[in-house]
GUBA-146947 format. One line per 10 residues: number of its first residue (from 1); their letters; for each residue x, y negated, z negated of N, C-alpha, C, CB. Coordinates in steps of 0.05 Angstrom, whole numbers, plus 5000, padded with zeros to 4 digits. Atoms other than C-alpha are relative to their C-alpha. Glycine has a CB too. Layout:
! GUBA-146947
NUM = a = X Y Z X Y Z X Y Z X Y Z ~ ...
END
This chain:
! GUBA-146947
1 = mddkkvellw = 4982 4989 5020 2918 3814 5442 5010 4979 4982 5024 5015 5014 ~ 4992 5020 5019 2935 3778 5378 5031 4998 4999 4988 5005 4972 ~ 4971 5004 5001 3005 3750 5363 5015 5022 4987 5006 4974 4986 ~ 4986 4979 5014 3023 3805 5315 5005 5024 5018 4984 5009 4975 ~ 4996 4977 4982 3011 3859 5368 5019 4993 5022 4973 5008 5012 ~ 4982 5008 4979 3049 3819 5420 5029 5004 4990 4996 4971 5008 ~ 4973 4997 5011 3110 3820 5374 5010 5029 5002 5001 4990 4971 ~ 4992 4972 4999 3109 3896 5377 5009 5008 5028 4976 5018 4992 ~ 4993 4993 4972 3123 3892 5452 5026 4988 5008 4978 4990 5018 ~ 4975 5012 4992 3190 3856 5450 5019 5020 5012 5013 4987 4975
11 = thlhwlivle = 4983 4979 4988 3227 3921 5462 4991 5008 5028 5001 5024 4981 ~ 5011 4993 4974 3180 3938 5519 5009 4979 5021 4969 5001 4999 ~ 4992 5021 4981 3196 3871 5552 5030 5003 5008 4995 4972 4988 ~ 4972 4996 4994 3271 3884 5546 5003 5023 5019 5016 5005 4975 ~ 4998 4977 4982 3262 3952 5579 4991 4993 5028 4984 5024 4988 ~ 5009 5008 4974 3224 3920 5636 5022 4984 5015 4974 4983 4998 ~ 4978 5015 4988 3282 3872 5648 5022 5019 5010 5012 4980 4979 ~ 4980 4980 4993 3331 3931 5649 4990 5016 5025 5006 5019 4977 ~ 5011 4986 4977 3285 3968 5698 5003 4983 5025 4970 5007 4995 ~ 4997 5018 4976 3285 3908 5745 5029 4999 5009 4990 4972 4993
21 = qqgsytaaaa = 4972 5001 4994 3361 3905 5741 5010 5025 5013 5016 4994 4975 ~ 4989 4974 4991 3373 3979 5753 4985 5011 5025 4998 5020 4978 ~ 5014 4992 4976 3319 3991 5805 4987 5028 5000 5018 4999 5022 ~ 5013 4974 5002 3296 4060 5781 4997 5007 4971 5017 5021 5015 ~ 5005 4991 5027 3269 4094 5719 5024 5016 4990 4975 5016 4998 ~ 4977 4983 5008 3327 4143 5719 5024 4983 4992 5008 5019 5023 ~ 4977 5017 5006 3381 4090 5721 4995 4982 4976 5007 4982 5024 ~ 5006 5017 5023 3346 4045 5671 5001 5017 4974 4972 4987 5003 ~ 4999 4983 5024 3337 4103 5622 5028 5007 4992 4984 5026 5005 ~ 4971 4994 5005 3411 4121 5629 5013 4975 4988 5014 5008 5025
31 = rlgvskaams = 4988 5025 5011 3430 4048 5616 4992 4996 4971 4991 4976 5017 ~ 5010 5004 5027 3387 4046 5553 5006 5023 4981 4971 4995 5000 ~ 4995 4977 5016 3406 4115 5529 4975 5014 4990 5018 4993 4977 ~ 5026 4987 5007 3334 4141 5528 4992 5019 5022 4978 4978 4995 ~ 5009 4981 4980 3295 4193 5566 4984 4985 5021 4983 5022 4988 ~ 5017 5011 4979 3260 4178 5632 4971 4999 4992 5003 5015 5026 ~ 5028 4999 5009 3194 4198 5600 4995 4977 4980 4994 5027 4986 ~ 5003 5022 5019 3204 4148 5544 4999 4973 5014 5022 4999 4979 ~ 5000 5024 4984 3220 4094 5594 4973 4996 5014 5023 5001 5021 ~ 5026 5002 4986 3157 4108 5634 4978 4994 4981 4994 5026 5015
41 = qriaeleraa = 5021 5005 5019 3114 4109 5572 5000 4971 4990 5004 5019 4976 ~ 4999 5028 5009 3139 4041 5548 4989 4981 5021 5029 4993 4992 ~ 5009 5018 4979 3126 4009 5615 4969 5002 5003 5014 5006 5027 ~ 5029 4996 4998 3056 4039 5618 4986 4986 4977 4993 5030 4999 ~ 5012 5014 5023 3041 4012 5548 5000 4970 5004 5016 5007 4974 ~ 4998 5029 4995 3065 3943 5569 4979 4992 5021 5028 4993 5010 ~ 5020 5006 4979 3020 3945 5631 4972 5000 4988 5002 5020 5023 ~ 5026 4999 5012 2960 3964 5589 4995 4975 4983 4996 5025 4982 ~ 5003 5025 5017 2974 3906 5541 4997 4976 5017 5025 4998 4982 ~ 5001 5023 4982 2984 3857 5599 4974 4999 5015 5023 5000 5019
51 = gvplvrrttr = 5025 4999 4986 2921 3880 5634 5003 4999 5030 4982 4979 4992 ~ 4994 5001 4971 2955 3878 5703 5023 5019 5006 5006 4971 5010 ~ 4976 4984 4993 3003 3924 5740 5025 4983 5001 4995 5014 5028 ~ 4975 5014 5001 3075 3904 5729 5021 5013 5019 5011 4999 4972 ~ 4980 4985 4985 3112 3958 5769 4986 5013 5024 5014 5021 4982 ~ 5010 4986 4976 3101 3984 5840 5019 5023 5005 4998 4980 5025 ~ 4983 4976 4998 3127 4055 5845 4998 5012 5028 4992 5021 4979 ~ 5000 4985 4975 3148 4090 5909 5016 5025 4995 5013 4983 5024 ~ 4985 4975 5003 3181 4157 5921 5029 4996 4996 4995 5019 5023 ~ 4971 5005 5001 3250 4126 5925 5009 4978 4981 5010 4994 5028
61 = svrlteagqr = 4991 5023 5016 3250 4063 5884 4977 4988 4984 5012 4978 5018 ~ 5019 5014 5016 3215 4018 5836 5003 4970 5005 5004 5006 4969 ~ 5000 5029 4996 3196 3946 5850 4979 4988 4982 4995 4993 5030 ~ 5019 5014 5017 3161 3896 5806 4978 4987 5017 5014 4980 4982 ~ 5021 5016 4987 3094 3866 5824 5006 4971 4995 4972 5008 4988 ~ 4996 5028 5005 3087 3791 5826 4999 4993 4971 4980 4984 5016 ~ 5003 5005 5029 3064 3791 5754 5024 5010 4985 4974 5013 4989 ~ 4976 4989 5014 3121 3836 5732 5024 4983 5005 5005 5029 5010 ~ 4976 5016 4994 3173 3794 5768 4999 4973 4985 5002 4995 5030 ~ 5003 5025 5014 3145 3730 5737 5007 5004 4970 4972 4988 5002
71 = lvddmrapfe = 4994 4994 5028 3149 3762 5668 5030 5003 4996 4985 5025 4991 ~ 4971 4996 5002 3221 3784 5679 5015 4974 5003 5010 5021 5021 ~ 4986 5026 4996 3242 3716 5706 4998 4982 4976 4989 4987 5025 ~ 5004 5017 5023 3213 3681 5646 5014 5010 4975 4970 4998 4994 ~ 4989 4989 5024 3241 3729 5595 5030 5005 5001 4987 5026 4994 ~ 4972 4992 4998 3311 3742 5622 5019 4981 4984 5009 4999 5029 ~ 4983 5019 5014 3343 3678 5595 4998 5001 4970 4994 4971 5010 ~ 5002 4997 5029 3314 3684 5525 5014 5025 4989 4971 5000 4991 ~ 4987 4975 5009 3338 3756 5519 5030 4998 5002 4990 5024 5016 ~ 4971 5004 4998 3407 3736 5543 5010 4983 4977 5008 4987 5027
81 = riahsfasvr = 4992 5017 5022 3410 3682 5490 5000 5016 4974 4981 4976 4997 ~ 5001 4983 5024 3389 3733 5437 5025 5018 4999 4974 5017 5000 ~ 4977 4983 4999 3444 3780 5460 5026 4985 4994 5002 5014 5028 ~ 4976 5016 5006 3497 3725 5459 5001 4992 4971 5001 4976 5018 ~ 5001 5008 5028 3474 3701 5391 5008 5023 4982 4973 4989 4993 ~ 4994 4977 5017 3477 3770 5361 5030 5008 5003 4983 5024 5007 ~ 4971 4993 4996 3546 3783 5392 5018 4981 4986 5006 5001 5030 ~ 4983 5019 5014 3574 3719 5364 4999 5004 4970 4991 4971 5007 ~ 5002 4994 5029 3548 3735 5294 5016 5025 4993 4971 5002 4992 ~ 4986 4975 5005 3575 3805 5298 5031 4996 5001 4992 5022 5020
91 = dlasaprgll = 4971 5005 4998 3643 3779 5320 5012 4986 4976 5005 4984 5025 ~ 4990 5014 5024 3648 3735 5259 5009 5019 4978 4979 4981 4989 ~ 4995 4982 5022 3650 3795 5214 5017 5024 5008 4974 5009 4988 ~ 4986 4976 4991 3692 3844 5254 5024 4993 5017 4981 5018 5015 ~ 4977 5002 4982 3756 3855 5291 4990 5004 5029 5022 5021 4993 ~ 5008 4995 4972 3753 3857 5368 4993 5029 5003 5022 4992 5020 ~ 5010 4972 4998 3713 3919 5386 4982 5002 5025 4985 5008 4975 ~ 5019 4995 4979 3670 3951 5439 5013 5004 5027 4981 4977 5002 ~ 4991 4995 4972 3676 3964 5514 5007 4974 5014 4979 5015 5016 ~ 4990 5023 4985 3717 3914 5554 5003 5009 5029 5026 4989 4988
101 = rvtapvafar = 4998 4992 4972 3706 3920 5630 5015 4979 5015 4971 5004 5012 ~ 4982 5019 4986 3761 3889 5672 5004 5010 5029 5028 4999 4985 ~ 4993 4993 4972 3773 3887 5747 5025 4984 5008 4976 4993 5019 ~ 4974 5012 4992 3841 3872 5778 5009 5012 5027 5021 5005 4978 ~ 4990 4990 4974 3876 3879 5846 5016 5026 4996 5018 4979 5014 ~ 4988 4974 5003 3903 3949 5858 5030 4999 4994 4996 5016 5026 ~ 4970 5001 5003 3978 3933 5866 5007 4988 4973 5013 4985 5023 ~ 4993 5013 5025 3980 3885 5807 4992 5018 4976 4985 4974 4997 ~ 5008 4983 5022 3941 3933 5763 5019 5024 4996 4971 5011 5004 ~ 4982 4977 5002 3985 3993 5779 5028 4993 4990 5001 5015 5027
111 = qqlvprladf = 4972 5006 5006 4052 3958 5774 5004 4983 4975 5011 4985 5023 ~ 4995 5019 5021 4042 3905 5721 4980 5003 4976 4999 4972 5010 ~ 5020 5000 5021 3977 3914 5682 5000 5026 4984 4973 4994 5012 ~ 5003 4974 5014 3971 3988 5666 5024 5006 4982 4998 5023 5021 ~ 4977 4994 5018 4043 3994 5638 4998 4984 4973 5026 4994 5013 ~ 5001 5016 5024 4024 3940 5587 4975 5005 4983 5000 4971 5007 ~ 5025 4995 5014 3957 3968 5564 5003 5014 4974 4980 5015 5018 ~ 4997 4983 5024 3982 4017 5512 5004 4982 4975 5023 5019 5003 ~ 4994 5017 5024 4009 3962 5466 4974 4985 4992 5022 4979 5007 ~ 5024 5014 5007 3943 3924 5470 4980 5018 4986 4987 4988 5025
121 = lraypevrle = 5019 4981 5011 3900 3985 5456 5009 5010 4972 4995 5023 5019 ~ 4991 4992 5027 3944 4005 5397 4995 4977 4980 5030 5007 5001 ~ 5004 5022 5018 3938 3935 5369 4970 4996 4993 5010 4974 5012 ~ 5029 5003 5004 3861 3936 5376 4987 5027 5004 4989 4978 5020 ~ 5009 4973 4997 3840 4008 5364 4969 5003 5004 5008 5017 4977 ~ 5029 4999 4997 3765 3991 5364 4991 4990 5028 4987 4985 4979 ~ 5007 5008 4973 3768 3965 5436 5004 5023 5019 5018 4975 5008 ~ 4997 4981 4978 3756 4011 5495 5000 4984 5026 4976 5021 5000 ~ 4996 5016 4976 3780 3985 5562 4994 5017 5024 5029 4989 5001 ~ 5006 4987 4975 3751 4005 5629 5010 4982 5022 4968 5005 5003
131 = ldmsdrlrsl = 4986 5016 4979 3794 3982 5688 4990 5009 5027 5030 5003 4997 ~ 5007 4996 4973 3767 3975 5758 5022 4989 5018 4972 4987 5007 ~ 4979 5010 4983 3824 3971 5808 4990 4998 5029 5025 5020 4999 ~ 5011 5004 4974 3800 3940 5872 5010 4973 5012 4969 5000 4999 ~ 4992 5025 4987 3825 3888 5923 4975 4985 5010 5019 5006 5023 ~ 5025 5013 4992 3752 3872 5939 4991 4981 4978 4977 5020 5006 ~ 5010 5019 5020 3726 3810 5904 4973 5009 4990 4998 4971 5012 ~ 5024 4989 5012 3673 3834 5856 4984 4977 4987 5007 5021 4978 ~ 5018 5018 5015 3613 3797 5828 5000 5008 4971 4971 5000 5012 ~ 4996 4993 5028 3629 3796 5754 4973 5003 4986 5017 4980 4986
141 = amegfdlavr = 5025 4999 5013 3559 3781 5731 4982 5023 5010 4985 4973 5003 ~ 5017 4979 4988 3523 3828 5779 5009 5028 4993 4998 4996 5030 ~ 4989 4973 5004 3570 3887 5766 5008 5005 4971 5023 5004 5018 ~ 4996 4996 5029 3577 3877 5691 5028 4999 4990 4989 5026 4993 ~ 4973 5002 5009 3650 3859 5686 5003 4977 4980 5020 4996 5024 ~ 4995 5021 5019 3674 3820 5626 5022 4981 5009 5008 5012 4973 ~ 4976 5016 4993 3738 3795 5658 5011 5010 5027 5022 5002 4978 ~ 4987 4992 4975 3774 3794 5725 5028 4987 5000 4984 4992 5025 ~ 4974 5012 4994 3847 3783 5742 5000 4993 5030 5024 5019 4993 ~ 5001 5010 4972 3852 3741 5806 5027 4987 5007 4977 4981 5004
151 = htaappethv = 4976 5012 4989 3913 3722 5848 4991 4979 5020 5019 5021 5013 ~ 5013 5020 4984 3892 3655 5876 5013 4973 4995 4970 4998 4994 ~ 4990 5027 5004 3910 3582 5886 4981 4984 4982 5003 4986 5027 ~ 5019 5014 5016 3846 3558 5853 4977 5018 4993 4989 4975 5016 ~ 5023 4983 5008 3795 3597 5812 4974 4986 5005 5002 5007 4970 ~ 5027 5012 4994 3720 3587 5825 4992 4981 4977 4979 5021 5004 ~ 5008 5021 5020 3692 3525 5790 4978 5010 4982 4992 4975 5014 ~ 5022 4990 5016 3633 3565 5764 5009 5019 4978 4980 5015 5018 ~ 4989 4982 5019 3679 3608 5721 5019 4987 4981 5013 5024 5014 ~ 4979 5009 5019 3723 3598 5660 5025 5015 5009 4992 5007 4970
161 = awmlaptrsv = 4975 4988 4991 3796 3611 5679 5022 4994 4981 5007 4990 5028 ~ 4975 5002 5016 3859 3623 5639 5023 5006 5018 4999 5018 4975 ~ 4976 4994 4983 3925 3617 5677 5018 5019 4985 5014 4974 5007 ~ 4983 4979 5013 3967 3679 5662 5029 4995 5007 4991 5027 5009 ~ 4972 5003 4991 4030 3665 5703 5001 4988 5027 5014 5028 4999 ~ 4995 5008 4973 4056 3628 5763 5012 5023 5016 5019 4975 5001 ~ 4988 4979 4983 4075 3672 5822 5011 4986 5025 4979 5022 5007 ~ 4990 5010 4974 4113 3663 5887 5001 5023 5019 5028 4987 4997 ~ 4997 4979 4980 4117 3701 5952 5030 5003 5007 4984 4993 5026 ~ 4972 4995 4994 4183 3733 5972 5002 5019 5024 5014 5013 4974
171 = lvasraylrr = 4994 4984 4976 4211 3763 6036 5021 5020 4993 5009 4982 5024 ~ 4981 4979 5009 4246 3830 6026 5004 5020 5022 4990 5014 4975 ~ 4994 4978 4982 4279 3886 6065 5020 5018 4986 5011 4990 5027 ~ 4979 4982 5011 4323 3946 6051 5027 4993 5013 4993 5030 5006 ~ 4973 5005 4990 4398 3941 6060 5005 5016 5026 5022 5008 4980 ~ 4997 4984 4976 4395 3997 6112 4988 4987 5024 4988 5028 4995 ~ 5013 5013 4977 4346 3959 6155 5017 4976 5009 4971 4990 4992 ~ 4985 5024 4993 4388 3895 6152 5026 5007 5013 5005 4983 4975 ~ 4976 4991 4987 4451 3933 6170 4994 5008 5029 5013 5024 4985 ~ 5007 4990 4974 4415 3963 6230 4991 4978 5019 4978 5021 4998
181 = rgvpelpqdl = 5013 5020 4983 4378 3901 6255 5012 4972 4996 4971 4999 4995 ~ 4989 5026 5004 4418 3843 6227 4984 4984 4979 5002 4984 5026 ~ 5013 5016 5021 4403 3791 6173 4990 4974 5013 5021 4993 4977 ~ 5011 5025 4989 4356 3734 6194 5013 4976 4986 4969 4999 4997 ~ 4989 5024 5012 4386 3665 6183 4980 4977 5000 5025 4992 5016 ~ 5021 5020 4999 4325 3624 6202 4973 5014 5003 5004 4980 5024 ~ 5026 4987 4997 4250 3638 6200 4994 5008 5029 4978 4981 4991 ~ 5005 4993 4971 4249 3637 6277 5012 5027 5007 5011 4978 5017 ~ 4988 4974 4994 4294 3699 6276 4981 5023 4994 5026 5003 4983 ~ 5018 4978 5007 4236 3739 6247 4984 5010 5024 4980 4991 4978
191 = akhdclhypr = 5014 4991 4976 4204 3741 6316 5013 5023 5013 4998 4977 5020 ~ 4986 4977 4988 4257 3792 6335 5002 5023 4981 5028 4991 5008 ~ 4998 4979 5020 4247 3835 6274 4973 5015 4997 5009 4989 4973 ~ 5024 4985 5008 4197 3888 6251 4991 4988 4974 5006 5031 4998 ~ 5011 5014 5024 4153 3851 6201 4975 5015 4990 4994 4970 5006 ~ 5022 4985 5012 4106 3888 6154 4982 4979 4987 5011 5021 4979 ~ 5017 5022 5008 4046 3844 6142 4974 5010 4988 4994 4982 5023 ~ 5026 4996 5012 3981 3840 6104 4979 4990 5020 4997 4985 4972 ~ 5019 5009 4979 3924 3839 6156 4977 4985 4987 4989 5024 5016 ~ 5021 5017 5011 3875 3783 6142 4979 4993 5021 5011 4974 4988
201 = tqdtpawsfv = 5018 5006 4979 3843 3767 6209 5008 5017 5025 4999 4970 5007 ~ 4993 4986 4975 3842 3795 6280 5021 4985 5016 4975 5004 5016 ~ 4981 5016 4985 3888 3739 6302 5029 5011 4996 4999 4971 4991 ~ 4972 4993 5003 3963 3748 6312 5010 4989 4973 5017 4988 5023 ~ 4991 5009 5027 3994 3745 6242 5024 4980 5003 5009 5023 4983 ~ 4978 5020 5001 4041 3687 6226 5007 4994 4972 4992 4974 5015 ~ 4990 5006 5027 4084 3671 6166 5010 4971 5001 5023 5019 4991 ~ 4991 5028 5002 4097 3599 6143 5020 4997 4977 4975 4982 4995 ~ 4978 5004 5019 4157 3573 6105 5005 4970 4996 5026 5014 5009 ~ 4990 5027 5006 4183 3510 6072 5028 5003 4989 4982 4984 4980
211 = rdadgeqatv = 4973 5000 5011 4257 3497 6060 5001 4979 4978 5022 4994 5022 ~ 5001 5019 5023 4261 3466 5990 5022 4979 5001 5002 5016 4974 ~ 4978 5019 5000 4327 3432 6004 4993 4974 5014 5024 5012 5014 ~ 5006 5024 4985 4298 3384 6055 4970 4998 5009 5017 4998 5025 ~ 5029 5001 4993 4223 3400 6063 4994 5009 5028 4991 4973 4996 ~ 5006 4990 4972 4230 3428 6134 4981 5023 4999 5026 5008 5014 ~ 5020 4979 4999 4172 3472 6153 5003 5016 5025 4971 4987 4999 ~ 4999 4982 4977 4167 3531 6200 4977 5020 4998 5027 5014 5003 ~ 5020 4979 4999 4112 3578 6222 5007 5018 5024 4971 4988 5004 ~ 4990 4980 4980 4130 3642 6260 4980 5022 5003 5028 5011 4991
221 = pvsgpfaann = 5016 4976 4994 4085 3694 6294 5017 5024 4994 4989 5000 5029 ~ 4986 4975 5007 4105 3763 6269 4985 5024 5010 5006 5001 4970 ~ 5012 4975 4993 4093 3834 6289 5017 5023 4990 4996 5003 5031 ~ 4984 4977 5010 4115 3903 6267 4984 5026 5001 5009 4995 4972 ~ 5013 4974 4997 4099 3977 6264 4980 5007 4978 5021 5021 5001 ~ 5016 4992 5023 4061 3975 6198 4987 4976 4987 5017 5016 4980 ~ 5014 5021 5015 4008 3932 6165 4982 5014 4979 4982 4982 5019 ~ 5016 4988 5021 3969 3946 6100 4988 4978 4983 5017 5019 4983 ~ 5013 5020 5017 3920 3909 6056 5006 5006 4971 4969 5000 5005 ~ 4991 4994 5027 3960 3929 5995 5030 4994 4998 4993 5030 4992
231 = sealrdgaat = 4972 5008 5001 4026 3898 5974 5018 5022 4991 5003 4976 4982 ~ 4984 4977 5009 4049 3961 5940 5008 5018 5024 4985 5017 4979 ~ 4994 4985 4976 4045 3998 6007 5020 4986 5017 4974 5006 5016 ~ 4980 5016 4984 4083 3942 6042 5027 5002 4987 4991 4971 5003 ~ 4974 4998 5014 4137 3944 5989 5013 5027 5005 4996 4997 4969 ~ 4989 4973 4996 4146 4019 5996 5009 5004 5029 4980 5022 4992 ~ 4992 4998 4972 4148 4013 6072 5026 4986 5005 4978 4988 5018 ~ 4974 5014 4997 4203 3961 6067 5023 5015 4988 4998 4972 4988 ~ 4979 4985 5014 4242 4004 6018 5009 5023 5017 4990 5009 4973 ~ 4991 4977 4984 4243 4061 6068 5012 4991 5027 4976 5018 5006
241 = glgiallpdf = 4987 5010 4976 4271 4016 6122 4983 4994 5024 5020 5019 5009 ~ 5018 5006 4977 4209 4002 6164 5003 4972 5011 4971 5005 4991 ~ 4998 5027 4991 4221 3928 6167 5002 4980 4977 4977 4993 5018 ~ 4999 5022 5020 4217 3861 6130 4971 4995 4991 5012 4974 5012 ~ 5027 5003 5011 4157 3852 6084 4998 4974 4984 4993 5024 4982 ~ 5007 5024 5016 4125 3790 6053 4982 5009 4978 4987 4978 5018 ~ 5014 4989 5023 4103 3806 5983 4997 4979 4978 5015 5024 4989 ~ 5000 5015 5025 4080 3773 5919 5022 5009 4982 4972 5002 4985 ~ 4976 4993 5016 4137 3772 5868 4994 5023 4981 5009 4976 4985 ~ 5005 4978 5018 4102 3820 5821 5001 5027 5013 4973 4996 4987
251 = saqsglqagr = 4997 4975 4985 4102 3873 5876 5029 5005 5007 4982 5000 5025 ~ 4972 4997 4992 4174 3860 5897 5018 5005 4977 5009 4975 5015 ~ 4982 5000 5024 4202 3858 5826 5015 5026 4996 4984 4993 4976 ~ 4987 4974 5007 4215 3932 5815 5020 5008 5022 4978 5022 4997 ~ 4981 4993 4978 4247 3943 5884 5025 4983 5000 4986 4997 5026 ~ 4977 5017 5001 4292 3883 5876 5018 5007 4976 4992 4971 4997 ~ 4985 4993 5024 4313 3903 5805 5015 5026 5004 4982 5002 4976 ~ 4988 4974 4996 4328 3974 5827 5020 5000 5023 4979 5021 5005 ~ 4981 5002 4978 4368 3951 5888 4990 5013 5026 5026 5013 4993 ~ 5012 4989 4976 4321 3985 5938 4994 4979 5021 4975 5017 4993
261 = lvevlpqwrp = 5007 5022 4983 4304 3917 5966 5019 4976 4994 4971 4992 4997 ~ 4985 5025 5004 4342 3852 5976 4983 4977 5012 5028 5001 5013 ~ 5015 5023 4990 4313 3782 5987 5011 4991 5027 5000 4978 4979 ~ 4993 5010 4974 4313 3755 6058 4992 4970 5001 4986 5017 5023 ~ 5005 5029 4997 4317 3680 6075 4994 4988 4972 4977 4995 5019 ~ 5007 5010 5026 4321 3661 6001 4998 4970 4998 5021 5009 4980 ~ 5001 5030 5000 4331 3587 6018 4974 4990 5012 5024 4989 5016 ~ 5026 5008 4989 4262 3586 6053 4978 5012 4982 4997 5010 5029 ~ 5022 4992 5018 4199 3590 6010 4975 5007 5016 4994 4978 4979 ~ 5025 4993 4986 4140 3629 6040 4976 4985 4987 4996 5030 5000
271 = vgafgerlya = 5023 5014 5010 4075 3590 6033 4975 5010 5014 5003 4970 5004 ~ 5026 4994 4988 4002 3606 6044 4992 5029 5002 4998 4988 5026 ~ 5006 4972 4996 4006 3681 6044 4985 5012 4976 5026 5016 5003 ~ 5014 4990 5024 3985 3697 5972 4995 4976 4981 5018 5022 4986 ~ 5006 5021 5019 3959 3658 5913 5025 4991 4985 4979 5010 4980 ~ 4977 5011 5014 4005 3614 5872 5000 5005 4970 5000 4970 5005 ~ 5002 4995 5028 3980 3635 5804 4983 5025 4995 4989 4976 4984 ~ 5018 4979 5009 3949 3694 5768 4982 4989 4978 5016 5025 4989 ~ 5019 5010 5020 3886 3678 5729 4984 5024 4989 4981 4980 5013 ~ 5022 4984 5011 3840 3715 5682 4975 4983 5001 5007 5010 4970
281 = irpysahvpr = 5025 5016 4997 3769 3692 5697 4976 5016 4990 4996 4991 5029 ~ 5025 4988 5007 3699 3705 5672 4978 4978 5005 4999 5010 4970 ~ 5021 5019 4997 3631 3673 5685 4997 4983 4975 4973 5014 5007 ~ 5003 5018 5024 3617 3613 5640 4978 5010 4982 4995 4971 5009 ~ 5021 4995 5019 3579 3629 5577 5008 4986 4974 4997 5031 4995 ~ 4994 5014 5025 3573 3595 5510 5016 5017 4980 4973 4991 4987 ~ 4986 4982 5018 3600 3656 5474 5019 5018 5015 4980 5017 4984 ~ 4980 4982 4989 3664 3693 5492 5006 5022 4979 5027 4984 5008 ~ 4996 4979 5019 3669 3761 5459 5029 5000 4990 4994 5027 5012 ~ 4973 5000 5012 3729 3770 5412 5018 5019 5015 4998 5007 4971
291 = aveafvsylr = 4983 4982 4985 3753 3829 5453 5012 4986 5025 4984 5025 5008 ~ 4990 5015 4976 3758 3784 5515 5021 4980 4991 4976 4985 5014 ~ 4980 5020 5010 3794 3729 5475 5026 5014 4993 4989 4985 4976 ~ 4976 4986 5008 3843 3780 5447 5015 5010 5025 4993 5024 4982 ~ 4987 4989 4977 3857 3811 5515 5013 4977 5017 4981 5015 5018 ~ 4988 5023 4986 3868 3743 5549 5025 4990 4986 4979 4978 5003 ~ 4976 5010 5015 3915 3721 5494 5023 5019 5003 4993 4998 4970 ~ 4979 4980 4996 3953 3786 5501 5013 4998 5028 4989 5028 4995 ~ 4990 5002 4972 3959 3779 5577 5017 4975 5004 4977 5000 5020 ~ 4985 5025 4997 3982 3707 5572 5028 5002 4988 4985 4976 4988
301 = eafaagfaa = 4974 4996 5012 4038 3726 5525 5017 5020 5016 4997 5010 4971 ~ 4986 4979 4986 4056 3789 5565 5012 4990 5026 4982 5023 5006 ~ 4991 5009 4974 4063 3751 5631 5012 4972 4999 4977 5000 5020 ~ 4990 5027 5002 4090 3685 5604 5027 4996 5015 5004 4993 4971 ~ 4974 5003 4988 4159 3699 5633 4999 5002 5031 5020 5021 4989 ~ 5002 4997 4971 4133 3711 5704 5011 5026 5009 5014 4977 5013 ~ 4993 4975 4987 4159 3763 5752 5027 4998 5015 4978 5009 5019 ~ 4974 5002 4987 4230 3743 5770 5015 5026 4998 5017 4977 4987 ~ 4986 4975 4999 4273 3801 5791 5025 4999 4982 5009 5007 5029
END
C-alpha cells in the first residue's frame, strides 16, 4: 500500500486503539459515538490493508492478535500527543469548556464540595462536571478521570498535586453522651468510653495523640458499638450520642458549628488517623486542560480558610 493510501487509515488506527481500551465492539462504538456496524467495518478494512488479522473475536469479548497489539502499542503514544496538542491549541482560543470528570471521597464531596459547585458552574457555563463520589482509590488514567481530590499526607510522586487546604483530626462527642459517661481528661480515659472508629485493619483499633504543650505522646486501644468507613456516618453516630468519634475537621465542622457536637481532649492533637492535607491531583501530562486549571484555582480559593468550626 502506498503512503497516500496509508494516510486514509489514520482514523481506522484510532478506532483500533479505542477497541483495545474498551474490550468490545459495542463499548468502543458507544465511546466513539458510532454504530457497531461501522466499527466492525473499519476494523475489517484495516485488517485487509495490513494483510494480517488484528482482532481475535470470541462470543464474549474481543482481544487483539500479536500484530494488532504491536500496532496499538506503537500508535498509542503518537495519538495521545496529537490529542494533547489539539486540546492545547483549542484552549488558547476558548474559555474553559467540555466535560470535567472528578473523583472525591464521599464525606468530603457531600459536605464540602457539592455545596460549592454551583458558583463554579455559573462562572464557567461551558464546563460540564461529572463527580464520582467514592472512598476507593481510583486509577485516574485507567478510569478516565481528569482530577481527584485526595486526603493524604503525601500525594503520589507520579502525579501533579495542588494543595487545597491543611486539615486536622478532631475528637468529638455529643453533650448528652458526655453528661452520661463523663468527660475524658487524658487519652488513657478513652479506654473506658464508647469510641466510634474508622476500621482500617482487622487489628484492635488504636488512636494516637500528641500534646502540643510539651510533646507528650499517647496511644490508646479503643472499642465501641459502631464503626464505619465513612466519616459522615461516624459524625452522625456521635451526634446521636453513640460515643466519641475521631473525624477529619471537614466532617466535624457542621456538627461543631451547630452545637450538636463538642470537641473532646482539645489539648491533645490526634495524629496518624487521617491525612494532613487535601490535594487535587492528576497524572502528569505536558498539557493541563483549561477546565482543570480553572477548577483547581476555584477549589484553592474556596478552601483557603480551612475547616475550623
